[in-house]
C-alpha angles and dihedrals in degrees: 000000000000119000091247091052090050090053091049090049092050090056097037093104136216101298095046095044091050089052092049093050092048091050092049092239092124133012127231089239091057090052093048093047090049092053094043089055091049092047091051091049103039109023098073086073097038102038091205097145125064091189134002114212095206104164093038091051093050091049091049090048091054089050091050091051091051090051092050091051088054091054100263112158105184111162096245099029110161097352112141114229135170127225125218108242093251090075118088116239112186112255094014127098111245097223102183088208094301141089089226092095117070109159118097116236115260094213142004121277114252092256093050089047091053092048092049091046088054088055103259121151117220115222096186147296125293131228128259138168118271110297089346089275103137138047097240122070104233139108144139096266101057107006134230123328114213131204116248093227091061120000091205088064132074124259083209122228173012087310091036095127091055091047094050092046094052095042092050094049094247093133137004092251139327141221118251139178133217129202098155105355104321095136098038099045095055088044089054095046096043101041095250143129114256124177119194100200128214112284112279095010089120118033118245091206126185082035117063093204140343128221091357094302100321097101122089134164131230143128146284117221142158096237138038091234090057091051091048094052093047091046089052089056095041095048097035086231108138093196100066101077090059092053092088090063094050128088114243089210123230105320134200106232125192114208114206135172094177110118125214088236122043108260141126117270113221118244094238089054090051090051091051091054091046092050092052091046089053091049090050091052090049088053090057101260124137111243124187135162114257132144125221115241101252117192120250090234114027121217087209091077091053092049091047095052095040090047091053089052090050091051091053090056092061100052118111099220107030092171087070094060118111121252094252093054090053087051092055089049091053091051090050094047090051091063107107115240092240091054092050090049089053092049092050091052094048118073096158093231092119087055093047100040097086090050091054091046088061093042135037095203138018118217115199141137121286091216134010095233141025117274115307123228117287106263090017093160099027111141095012125121126249098267096048091045092049091049092051093049092048090057095045100038111033098135107064113053097069092067092053087056094050092040094228123148115258126184123200120203137166110280104169145317137268123246086271094052096258118146119260119193135209128199133226115207121199139178122281113292095009098118090126092058092048091049092050091049093046090050089057090051093047091055089050101042098031098207095164087071090069121079136165112253094215093216125116120331106354092206086068099035102059112093109224122197116260093269094045093251139082114282130214112260 
């Protein structure tokens, strides 16, 4: 196989690789060996993987190939994926970004079980910040994860390892989780598609909930079709993969640049939202400016801090936690019980319902600024880190509180050619509509055509369009 063909195969994605395996045009073992070679060559700079399960992946690939030869047609048969290291994989320690856990998992998490049952092969587990608390993937246990487009910049977090791995072509796709933006922010920084599903659409088992109902699990991919297929497997909803072929109809879209926390929105981010709004209008949708009614004091902050404190209580070796994590735990423990009870009762949907009666979809930024430096908040305490995150990432947490689906996708590029994402927010349970709408935009904006070259300084190697933003195709 020529080098160019190998590169194309590495970035082919879940749907295409599954088709190739089914047709016998490529074997699962060939795919796994391709990705293992790329991981060995590229990941020392990126630090996307916490652990690579080399021998296990090769054995599972051989099993997938034997199943294909016997006529098996599972939807993900032989496709190599990565799992964020919050998912249990039997026999592996689920680290949660810290050395404070030491006991191997007895069984797979429910999401991993569903992926394996569908035929997927797991290459390894991806990096995250300690206990998934912050929006940059860094920490003393497993180091800093860097974005493939510019290794001086952050892949974001907490699913930064998954984002970097998918963007660099180190796996076909990866699982991710999102408690306040942790799927959508890496999608935005890494030029990917990231759907935060409706609360409880995908089981968190063995957890019953995370961050008092704000946490959900999902995927990071390069294409909408890949997200749709993985969502179909993860939710056990056989209708979702077909959503990308359906028309969403003519939708009423609200465009908003108002953040949930007072901060300045960067000009490149504004342009990305404007470009996507223009594309939506060209596709026949109605777009008007309207801002969601954010609360003056958000219950999401209370749930986030109290949830971090609760996570600290379950670690096996708390003395190994970093100073900042202990600081977040102290902030969470300081929340009065009555305030936490209030935050758990309030999900803001009653406040937001009239807005989503007027509009089918909300279009807004994923982040207020282009990607921050890798390790932006490394060495800082909890309060300074929280303040920095609030300024950079004020658009995502509200939708974890309400439990609505929100899909991040590439909307444009910075002046240096770095991806900038936008997000589409829908009503509860309307993942299919968001996927259909995103598929329209993907055909128009053609973001899968753009990849990091992974040579030299990525800030100089990405090739932006003439205007410094993605262009309709």
